[in-house]
Backbone bond lengths (Angstrom), bond angles and torsions (degrees), N, CA, C in turn:
res aa  C-N    CA-C-N  psi(-1)  N-CA   C-N-CA  omega(-1)  CA-C   N-CA-C  phi
1 X - - - 1.453 - - 1.516 110.21 -
2 X 1.341 114.89 -48.35 1.459 120.58 177.82 1.512 110.19 -60.35
3 X 1.333 115.39 -38.34 1.466 120.01 -177.90 1.520 110.44 -65.30
4 X 1.354 116.69 -40.97 1.466 121.26 178.71 1.514 110.01 -63.97
5 X 1.350 116.29 -42.90 1.480 121.53 179.52 1.515 110.38 -60.81
6 X 1.340 116.40 -40.44 1.465 120.22 -179.04 1.511 111.18 -66.06
7 X 1.328 116.87 -41.24 1.466 120.09 179.15 1.522 111.21 -63.34
8 X 1.346 114.33 -40.58 1.464 117.97 178.41 1.516 110.91 -64.50
9 X 1.328 115.14 -40.96 1.468 119.60 -179.01 1.517 111.03 -63.19
10 X 1.332 116.30 -41.51 1.472 121.21 179.14 1.522 109.91 -65.56
11 X 1.346 116.99 -40.18 1.462 120.95 179.98 1.522 110.99 -62.95
12 X 1.360 115.40 -44.11 1.459 119.08 179.64 1.517 111.44 -65.14
13 X 1.319 115.71 -38.53 1.466 119.99 179.33 1.520 110.68 -64.23
14 X 1.316 116.23 -43.72 1.472 120.45 178.99 1.532 111.00 -63.13
15 X 1.365 115.87 -43.05 1.463 120.18 179.40 1.522 110.47 -63.49
16 X 1.327 116.95 -39.43 1.462 121.13 179.12 1.505 111.78 -62.50
17 X 1.336 116.66 -41.57 1.462 120.49 178.98 1.522 111.73 -64.07
18 X 1.328 115.81 -38.83 1.468 120.72 178.53 1.523 110.18 -63.64
19 X 1.357 115.56 -45.68 1.461 120.00 -179.59 1.519 111.41 -66.06
20 X 1.323 116.61 -39.54 1.462 120.65 178.19 1.514 110.79 -61.57
21 X 1.311 116.83 -41.95 1.474 121.11 179.26 1.532 111.52 -65.61
22 X 1.349 114.97 -35.72 1.475 119.17 -178.27 1.515 111.40 -75.11
23 X 1.361 116.30 -39.60 1.464 119.59 -172.36 1.517 113.40 -95.30
24 X 1.305 116.95 -27.68 1.452 119.24 -176.18 1.493 112.30 -108.97
25 X 1.349 116.03 -84.85 1.456 120.72 -176.35 1.500 113.10 -62.82
26 X 1.341 118.29 -21.52 1.456 120.79 -178.32 1.514 113.91 -75.40
27 X 1.355 117.34 -13.26 1.462 119.69 -176.80 1.513 111.59 -60.24
28 X 1.306 116.28 -47.60 1.452 120.57 -177.47 1.521 111.35 -62.79
29 X 1.311 115.58 -36.39 1.459 120.13 -177.70 1.526 111.70 -69.08
30 X 1.351 116.62 -27.40 1.457 119.34 -176.79 1.529 112.99 -80.46
31 X 1.358 118.32 -14.07 1.458 119.67 179.88 1.525 109.70 -64.40
32 X 1.308 117.53 135.64 1.461 120.18 -179.61 1.523 110.83 -72.18
33 X 1.297 118.76 156.21 1.464 121.24 176.31 1.515 110.54 -66.08
34 X 1.341 115.76 170.43 1.468 120.72 -177.70 1.520 111.79 -54.59
35 X 1.327 115.73 -37.42 1.461 119.52 179.67 1.515 110.91 -61.09
36 X 1.347 116.05 -39.06 1.461 120.34 178.62 1.516 111.52 -65.82
37 X 1.331 117.38 -40.81 1.458 121.18 177.80 1.523 110.80 -64.46
38 X 1.320 115.70 -39.72 1.463 120.60 179.25 1.524 110.70 -61.35
39 X 1.310 115.53 -41.19 1.465 119.92 178.85 1.525 110.85 -64.35
40 X 1.337 116.30 -38.40 1.465 119.78 178.34 1.529 110.91 -65.45
41 X 1.333 116.51 -40.65 1.467 120.53 178.09 1.529 110.74 -63.41
42 X 1.318 115.71 -41.03 1.471 119.77 178.71 1.527 111.29 -63.20
43 X 1.319 115.40 -35.65 1.463 119.38 177.47 1.527 110.12 -63.52
44 X 1.333 116.30 -40.77 1.466 120.50 177.63 1.527 110.78 -65.32
45 X 1.334 115.94 -38.80 1.463 120.68 -178.38 1.525 112.12 -66.60
46 X 1.310 116.39 -28.31 1.470 119.61 178.53 1.524 111.04 -58.87
47 X 1.331 115.83 -38.02 1.458 119.25 178.00 1.526 110.26 -60.64
48 X 1.347 115.14 -41.48 1.458 119.57 -178.12 1.526 111.83 -65.70
49 X 1.334 116.31 -42.81 1.465 119.79 179.85 1.532 111.38 -66.46
50 X 1.325 115.32 -24.84 1.472 120.28 176.60 1.533 111.80 -88.89
51 X 1.335 115.81 7.16 1.470 123.23 -178.85 1.527 112.73 63.41
52 X 1.325 115.50 25.70 1.465 120.97 172.71 1.526 106.90 -96.05
53 X 1.331 115.32 72.55 1.451 120.64 -168.11 1.524 113.46 -68.34
54 X 1.312 116.72 -40.26 1.466 118.91 179.22 1.526 110.48 -62.55
55 X 1.339 116.13 -43.30 1.468 120.02 178.88 1.530 110.74 -63.22
56 X 1.331 116.20 -37.55 1.471 120.26 179.58 1.520 110.75 -63.80
57 X 1.336 116.78 -47.48 1.466 120.36 -179.88 1.524 110.73 -64.22
58 X 1.327 117.14 -43.53 1.477 120.35 178.48 1.524 110.63 -59.72
59 X 1.325 116.05 -42.97 1.466 121.13 -179.87 1.525 110.72 -62.03
60 X 1.328 116.47 -43.63 1.468 121.19 -178.74 1.525 111.12 -69.42
61 X 1.323 117.47 -36.11 1.470 120.07 177.29 1.523 110.98 -65.09
62 X 1.327 116.55 -39.51 1.466 120.26 176.75 1.524 110.16 -64.17
63 X 1.332 115.55 -42.66 1.466 120.03 177.80 1.525 110.81 -57.93
64 X 1.344 117.54 -45.38 1.466 121.93 179.57 1.519 111.18 -60.09
65 X 1.327 116.75 -40.99 1.462 120.21 -178.80 1.523 111.88 -68.30
66 X 1.325 116.87 -27.28 1.466 120.56 179.63 1.514 112.14 -77.92
67 X 1.340 116.13 -32.27 1.473 119.80 -176.06 1.525 111.29 -128.26
68 X 1.333 117.43 58.78 1.469 119.26 -178.46 1.531 111.53 -64.46
69 X 1.333 115.52 143.33 1.458 120.22 175.92 1.506 115.28 77.77
70 X 1.325 118.35 1.72 1.461 120.91 -179.45 1.521 110.84 -101.25
71 X 1.341 115.83 165.82 1.463 120.62 -179.27 1.521 111.56 -57.53
72 X 1.316 115.77 -36.43 1.453 119.80 -179.93 1.521 112.18 -62.71
73 X 1.331 117.26 -34.26 1.464 121.13 179.62 1.524 110.47 -66.67
74 X 1.335 116.46 -40.51 1.464 120.91 176.82 1.526 110.32 -63.10
75 X 1.334 115.85 -44.06 1.468 120.30 178.03 1.537 110.58 -61.17
76 X 1.321 116.19 -38.82 1.462 120.69 179.26 1.520 111.03 -62.94
77 X 1.338 117.65 -37.16 1.461 121.11 177.39 1.527 111.12 -59.75
78 X 1.323 116.30 -45.65 1.464 120.26 178.51 1.526 111.15 -63.86
79 X 1.313 116.14 -40.09 1.468 120.22 -180.00 1.533 111.60 -66.52
80 X 1.326 116.32 -32.94 1.467 119.72 175.91 1.532 109.04 -65.24
81 X 1.334 116.36 -43.70 1.459 120.05 176.18 1.516 111.69 -59.84
82 X 1.334 116.32 -43.31 1.467 120.75 178.87 1.532 111.41 -62.85
83 X 1.316 115.78 -37.05 1.463 119.97 -179.80 1.526 110.58 -66.40
84 X 1.327 116.95 -44.03 1.463 119.93 176.65 1.530 110.43 -62.23
85 X 1.330 116.68 -37.75 1.466 120.85 179.59 1.531 110.33 -63.63
86 X 1.336 116.87 -45.44 1.473 120.42 178.08 1.528 110.89 -61.36
87 X 1.319 115.35 -32.67 1.461 121.68 -179.68 1.534 111.30 -76.71
88 X 1.342 115.25 -6.71 1.474 123.41 -177.03 1.522 112.25 67.28
89 X 1.331 115.04 24.14 1.463 120.49 172.62 1.531 105.99 -94.62
90 X 1.339 114.95 73.82 1.465 120.81 -166.24 1.520 113.70 -68.01
91 X 1.314 117.22 -37.40 1.460 118.63 -179.05 1.518 111.46 -67.92
92 X 1.323 116.92 -39.20 1.458 120.50 177.04 1.530 110.06 -67.70
93 X 1.325 116.86 -35.95 1.468 120.66 175.53 1.519 110.18 -62.41
94 X 1.338 116.86 -46.33 1.467 121.05 179.55 1.519 111.19 -60.04
95 X 1.322 116.95 -42.98 1.468 121.04 178.61 1.527 110.88 -61.35
96 X 1.327 116.64 -37.91 1.471 120.71 179.73 1.519 111.09 -67.72
97 X 1.330 117.09 -43.87 1.472 120.28 177.52 1.534 111.04 -64.56
98 X 1.339 116.03 -38.19 1.470 119.47 178.90 1.522 110.81 -65.00
99 X 1.320 116.22 -37.75 1.462 120.31 177.08 1.530 110.32 -63.87
100 X 1.328 116.33 -39.73 1.470 120.73 176.90 1.527 110.37 -61.54
101 X 1.331 116.81 -44.07 1.468 121.48 -178.84 1.528 110.73 -60.57
102 X 1.323 116.76 -41.01 1.469 120.41 -179.57 1.522 111.83 -73.33
103 X 1.328 116.40 -34.18 1.465 120.17 -176.44 1.527 112.19 -81.32
104 X 1.338 116.57 -35.65 1.475 120.73 -175.95 1.532 110.50 -126.85
105 X 1.341 118.48 64.18 1.473 120.72 -175.34 1.523 114.59 -63.77
106 X 1.334 117.90 -18.76 1.464 120.83 -179.10 1.528 112.66 -108.97
107 X 1.313 117.25 11.65 1.461 120.88 -177.23 1.527 111.05 -67.10
108 X 1.316 116.15 148.20 1.468 120.99 -178.39 1.525 112.88 -64.78
109 X 1.343 117.30 -18.68 1.465 120.77 -179.71 1.523 112.58 -105.95
110 X 1.323 116.57 22.19 1.462 119.77 -178.77 1.529 111.15 -64.34
111 X 1.355 116.73 -31.90 1.470 119.89 178.21 1.530 110.83 -64.01
112 X 1.325 115.49 -39.74 1.466 120.17 177.61 1.521 110.46 -62.84
113 X 1.331 116.94 -41.12 1.464 121.38 -179.08 1.532 110.79 -63.03
114 X 1.334 116.91 -41.81 1.466 120.18 177.66 1.532 110.86 -64.29
115 X 1.331 115.90 -43.16 1.464 120.34 -179.53 1.527 110.93 -61.47
116 X 1.322 116.06 -49.84 1.460 119.78 -176.97 1.540 111.49 -69.30
117 X 1.317 116.31 -32.26 1.457 119.94 176.88 1.528 110.50 -64.34
118 X 1.349 115.95 -48.15 1.455 119.83 178.21 1.513 112.46 -61.56
119 X 1.329 115.83 -41.51 1.458 120.98 179.48 1.529 110.85 -65.09
120 X 1.318 116.67 -37.76 1.467 121.00 179.25 1.530 110.67 -64.98
121 X 1.334 116.00 -45.57 1.466 119.45 178.31 1.529 110.47 -61.88
122 X 1.326 116.65 -40.21 1.460 120.01 179.52 1.526 111.45 -64.39
123 X 1.331 116.44 -43.26 1.462 120.66 179.32 1.528 111.38 -64.85
124 X 1.328 116.47 -25.95 1.462 120.45 -177.93 1.527 112.10 -79.06
125 X 1.337 117.64 -16.39 1.465 119.85 -178.55 1.523 109.97 -76.09
126 X 1.321 117.73 137.21 1.471 120.62 179.50 1.528 111.64 -63.06
127 X 1.318 116.73 150.26 1.466 121.52 177.68 1.517 110.84 -65.99
128 X 1.316 116.68 -42.34 1.459 120.97 -178.35 1.523 110.43 -74.33
129 X 1.335 116.81 126.76 1.463 121.48 -174.44 1.517 112.77 -70.23
130 X 1.340 117.79 -18.25 1.466 119.85 -178.96 1.531 112.27 -85.86
131 X 1.329 116.35 3.20 1.461 120.59 175.51 1.526 109.64 -100.61
132 X 1.317 115.82 167.27 1.465 121.84 -173.67 1.526 111.70 -58.83
133 X 1.330 115.61 121.57 1.472 121.58 -179.63 1.538 110.47 -111.60
134 X 1.322 117.22 39.82 1.456 121.46 -170.28 1.525 114.53 -62.13
135 X 1.330 118.35 -23.76 1.464 119.71 -177.65 1.532 113.01 -101.64
136 X 1.318 117.00 5.53 1.461 120.55 -178.31 1.527 111.57 -65.35
137 X 1.312 117.48 -42.88 1.467 120.93 179.28 1.532 110.96 -63.37
138 X 1.322 116.50 -36.72 1.466 120.13 178.26 1.525 111.34 -66.96
139 X 1.324 116.27 -34.20 1.468 120.43 176.56 1.526 110.03 -61.62
140 X 1.327 116.32 -48.63 1.469 120.82 179.51 1.517 110.64 -64.07
141 X 1.325 116.44 -43.67 1.468 121.63 -178.34 1.530 111.54 -57.09
142 X 1.323 117.26 -44.73 1.465 120.61 -178.43 1.527 112.23 -74.77
143 X 1.317 117.16 -39.77 1.469 120.24 -179.20 1.524 111.77 -69.31
144 X 1.321 117.26 -31.18 1.465 120.22 178.99 1.519 112.98 -70.91
145 X 1.325 117.28 -18.35 1.468 120.65 177.69 1.530 110.91 -61.44
146 X 1.331 116.60 -35.36 1.470 120.82 -173.21 1.532 113.05 -65.10
147 X 1.334 120.50 -56.86 1.464 118.68 178.71 1.524 113.16 -66.94
148 X 1.333 116.64 -25.41 1.462 119.87 -176.79 1.530 112.09 -79.72
149 X 1.322 117.11 -44.70 1.466 120.63 -173.86 1.531 114.19 -112.54
150 X 1.323 117.46 -18.22 1.465 120.95 -179.97 1.532 110.56 -131.33
151 X 1.329 117.73 57.03 1.473 120.03 -175.26 1.529 113.81 -63.22
152 X 1.327 117.28 -24.44 1.467 121.00 -179.76 1.530 112.66 -87.28
153 X 1.314 116.59 -7.52 1.467 119.93 -179.27 1.526 110.55 -69.47
154 X 1.324 117.45 140.56 1.474 119.38 175.63 1.528 111.68 -61.25
155 X 1.322 117.53 -23.89 1.461 120.70 -179.97 1.525 111.92 -77.06
156 X 1.339 117.91 -17.42 1.465 120.13 175.01 1.519 109.82 -63.81
157 X 1.330 116.11 -40.83 1.465 120.81 178.70 1.527 110.77 -73.13
158 X 1.316 115.40 -43.87 1.463 120.77 -178.23 1.532 111.05 -62.26
159 X 1.328 116.49 -32.83 1.470 120.26 -174.80 1.524 113.39 -80.30
160 X 1.328 118.46 -8.49 1.470 121.20 -174.83 1.530 112.11 -57.33
161 X 1.317 117.03 -46.56 1.467 120.81 -178.02 1.526 110.88 -64.26
162 X 1.334 116.87 -43.17 1.465 120.66 -179.71 1.528 110.48 -65.86
163 X 1.328 116.96 -39.87 1.465 120.64 179.18 1.528 110.80 -65.25
164 X 1.330 116.75 -43.05 1.467 120.83 177.94 1.530 110.61 -61.67
165 X 1.324 115.97 -41.15 1.471 120.51 178.66 1.525 110.91 -63.49
166 X 1.333 116.05 -43.47 1.459 120.67 -178.74 1.528 111.20 -66.08
167 X 1.329 117.23 -42.37 1.466 120.42 179.93 1.526 111.20 -69.10
168 X 1.328 116.69 -36.43 1.463 119.99 175.88 1.530 110.27 -62.99
169 X 1.305 115.29 -37.49 1.459 119.64 178.86 1.529 110.82 -68.70
170 X 1.337 116.39 -36.73 1.459 120.13 175.16 1.528 110.52 -61.37
171 X 1.333 116.16 -45.77 1.465 121.00 178.98 1.528 110.47 -60.57
172 X 1.329 115.63 -43.15 1.466 120.55 178.90 1.523 110.64 -60.74
173 X 1.322 116.39 -40.90 1.462 120.59 -179.91 1.525 110.89 -63.97
174 X 1.346 117.49 -45.31 1.463 121.18 177.24 1.534 110.39 -59.99
175 X 1.328 116.09 -41.85 1.460 120.56 -178.98 1.537 110.48 -65.46
176 X 1.314 115.75 -42.80 1.466 121.14 179.61 1.530 110.50 -59.40
177 X 1.330 116.41 -46.40 1.467 120.50 -179.28 1.529 110.20 -68.81
178 X 1.343 116.39 -41.76 1.461 120.01 178.50 1.517 112.28 -59.81
179 X 1.326 115.79 -44.74 1.474 120.57 178.77 1.532 111.16 -64.37
180 X 1.312 115.84 -34.94 1.466 119.76 177.93 1.533 110.09 -61.65
181 X 1.337 115.81 -49.35 1.466 119.83 179.01 1.531 111.02 -62.82
182 X 1.325 116.01 -42.24 1.467 120.74 -178.38 1.529 110.61 -62.44
183 X 1.309 116.47 -42.55 1.463 122.17 -179.01 1.524 111.44 -58.52
184 X 1.336 115.49 -36.56 1.457 119.86 -178.28 1.536 112.34 -100.02
185 X 1.352 115.04 22.23 1.467 123.08 172.72 1.530 113.55 63.85
186 X 1.321 116.09 24.81 1.469 120.87 175.83 1.534 107.72 -94.00
187 X 1.329 115.88 69.70 1.463 120.79 -170.47 1.534 113.28 -69.83
188 X 1.307 115.83 -32.74 1.469 119.18 177.79 1.533 111.22 -64.24
189 X 1.324 116.48 -34.16 1.466 121.29 178.31 1.522 110.93 -81.25
190 X 1.339 116.82 -29.38 1.465 120.43 -177.78 1.530 112.25 -73.58
191 X 1.330 116.82 -42.18 1.474 121.51 -173.93 1.532 113.74 -53.79
192 X 1.347 120.22 -46.43 1.475 119.23 -179.88 1.530 113.70 -61.06
193 X 1.335 117.25 -32.12 1.468 120.68 178.67 1.527 110.34 -66.18
194 X 1.331 116.29 -45.47 1.464 119.82 179.81 1.531 111.06 -69.70
195 X 1.320 116.23 -34.73 1.474 120.43 176.52 1.520 110.46 -64.06
196 X 1.321 116.54 -39.65 1.469 121.47 177.91 1.523 110.96 -59.79
197 X 1.310 116.65 -40.91 1.470 120.83 -178.51 1.521 111.15 -67.66
198 X 1.340 117.44 -50.25 1.474 119.55 -175.57 1.525 111.49 -69.04
199 X 1.341 117.20 -23.26 1.468 120.69 -179.00 1.519 112.37 -88.46
200 X 1.319 117.00 -45.82 1.467 120.45 -171.19 1.532 115.43 -110.28
201 X 1.331 117.79 -8.21 1.468 120.35 -178.77 1.530 111.40 -132.58
202 X 1.333 116.98 55.57 1.469 119.06 -178.87 1.527 111.84 -73.37
203 X 1.312 115.15 152.86 1.466 123.48 172.87 1.529 114.10 58.66
204 X 1.305 116.18 32.16 1.462 120.32 176.39 1.528 111.72 -111.80
205 X 1.325 116.18 8.97 1.455 119.76 175.27 1.520 115.48 98.30
206 X 1.329 117.22 -0.23 1.456 119.76 -177.02 1.528 113.41 -120.70
207 X 1.329 118.06 -10.28 1.458 118.43 -172.14 1.529 114.36 -80.07
208 X 1.322 120.48 -26.41 1.467 120.30 177.61 1.524 110.42 -63.72
209 X 1.325 116.73 -51.37 1.465 120.05 177.82 1.525 110.44 -64.66
210 X 1.332 115.76 -34.83 1.463 119.41 -179.03 1.527 111.16 -65.74
211 X 1.332 117.43 -37.27 1.465 120.46 175.89 1.534 109.98 -59.40
212 X 1.320 115.91 -45.49 1.468 119.72 -179.27 1.536 110.88 -60.76
213 X 1.344 116.63 -48.50 1.457 119.47 -178.67 1.534 111.32 -68.71
214 X 1.315 117.00 -30.78 1.463 120.58 177.39 1.526 110.23 -64.89
215 X 1.329 116.12 -48.24 1.471 120.54 178.25 1.526 109.81 -59.44
216 X 1.317 115.95 -46.87 1.457 120.34 -179.01 1.531 111.58 -61.48
217 X 1.349 116.59 -41.08 1.468 120.48 179.66 1.521 110.82 -63.78
218 X 1.342 116.58 -41.12 1.469 119.68 178.26 1.528 111.53 -65.16
219 X 1.327 116.03 -39.08 1.464 119.79 178.19 1.525 110.36 -64.77
220 X 1.332 115.59 -43.75 1.468 120.38 -179.18 1.528 111.56 -61.98
221 X 1.328 116.93 -30.24 1.471 120.71 180.00 1.526 112.00 -98.78
222 X 1.355 115.21 12.78 1.465 122.94 175.78 1.538 113.16 61.91
223 X 1.325 116.01 32.12 1.468 121.04 174.65 1.527 107.79 -102.58
224 X 1.325 115.64 71.31 1.454 121.08 -171.39 1.520 112.93 -68.52
225 X 1.339 117.75 -34.35 1.470 119.95 178.17 1.532 110.47 -62.31
226 X 1.313 116.04 -42.42 1.469 120.04 178.23 1.518 110.62 -68.10
227 X 1.305 116.87 -34.57 1.464 120.95 178.66 1.527 110.30 -64.84
228 X 1.331 117.76 -44.31 1.468 121.45 179.39 1.524 110.97 -65.25
229 X 1.316 115.45 -40.13 1.482 119.54 179.04 1.523 110.28 -64.39
230 X 1.322 117.38 -38.39 1.460 121.36 178.65 1.521 110.62 -66.97
231 X 1.342 117.52 -38.66 1.466 121.53 177.17 1.525 110.35 -62.74
232 X 1.319 117.11 -41.47 1.466 121.21 179.32 1.527 111.00 -61.71
233 X 1.341 116.40 -43.21 1.473 120.14 177.35 1.520 110.75 -65.07
234 X 1.306 115.51 -39.96 1.460 121.74 179.58 1.535 110.17 -60.14
235 X 1.324 115.87 -48.01 1.469 119.94 -177.74 1.524 111.60 -66.44
236 X 1.315 116.81 -35.42 1.463 120.59 179.29 1.528 111.06 -66.48
237 X 1.313 116.09 -38.61 1.465 119.54 -176.55 1.526 112.49 -85.87
238 X 1.310 117.24 -38.94 1.476 120.71 -176.57 1.541 109.91 -132.69
239 X 1.317 117.59 71.14 1.477 119.68 -176.54 1.522 113.80 -63.33
240 X 1.338 117.65 -20.14 1.460 120.55 -178.22 1.528 113.07 -107.81
241 X 1.300 117.04 11.90 1.460 119.85 -177.63 1.526 111.01 -66.73
242 X 1.320 116.25 139.06 1.464 121.00 178.33 1.526 111.62 -70.17
243 X 1.345 117.01 -15.54 1.459 120.14 178.98 1.529 112.31 -89.40
244 X 1.345 117.03 -10.81 1.457 120.60 -176.43 1.529 111.61 -65.16
245 X 1.321 117.30 -46.26 1.470 120.74 -179.55 1.533 110.67 -60.84
246 X 1.341 116.09 -38.68 1.464 119.56 178.68 1.537 110.77 -65.07
247 X 1.334 115.16 -39.42 1.465 119.27 179.25 1.531 110.29 -66.34
248 X 1.311 116.23 -41.97 1.476 119.84 178.89 1.524 111.83 -62.44
249 X 1.320 115.68 -37.43 1.468 119.64 -179.56 1.526 112.53 -62.43
250 X 1.330 116.34 -22.14 1.459 120.88 -179.05 1.525 111.70 -71.93
251 X 1.363 117.17 -27.03 1.467 119.02 -176.00 1.531 111.71 -105.65
252 X 1.297 118.29 0.23 1.482 121.10 179.79 1.530 110.55 -92.10
C-alpha cells in the first residue's frame, strides 16, 4: 500500500515539474530568436506596403502584446506610427511617435521619433493660413529638438527643410494676424505681432513688410521713440528695401 502511494506521489511530482516547465519557466524558452521576430515584423509590414493599413496596425499590436518590453516591441511602435503616416492620418501618427518618446526616452531611434513627430504635426496643419494652425507650434517644437540635442543625427540635416517650412508658416501666421489688427485700426494689438516677426523670424520673407507696419503702428499709437528705433533696425538689416523710405516717411 505504501509502495503504491509512493509511486503515485512520484508520478504527481514528475507531472507537476513538467507542467511548471511548460507554463512558467518554459515561457522564456518558447520566445523566438531575434531573426524570428524580424520575420514577424516584416510580415506586418507587408500589409502596409499593400496599403492594408488596418491589418498592418492590428498585426503590429498583436506583435507588441506577444513581446512586451523587448526591442521588437519598441520597433513595432515606430512602425505603427509610420503606418499611420502612410495612411495620411498625421495626428494619430504624431500621437504614436509622442508615446514612443515618452516610453523610450533613451532609445537609439529617439531622434527619428522626434523628426517624424514634427513632420506629422506639420503635415496636419492646413495649407490655408486663415484656418486653425493649432499643431504648428508642436511641429516646430519637435523639429527643433534635432539640431539642438542631436546635431550629429542624420535626421538633423533631413529636418532642416521641414523646420524652415514650419517657421515660415509661423511667421506668415503672425503677419496675417498683425495685418488683421492693423486693418481694423487695432494698432496696439498689431505691433507685438510685427515685433515678433522682425525679432524671431528674420529673413523668411515677412520681416521687411513687418518693419514698415511696426513703425506705422508705433506712430499711430504715438510711440515715436519706438518707431525711430524700429527704423534704425530696419535700415541696418535691409538698407536697400523698398519699404524703408516709406517707413522713414512715417517719422519725418
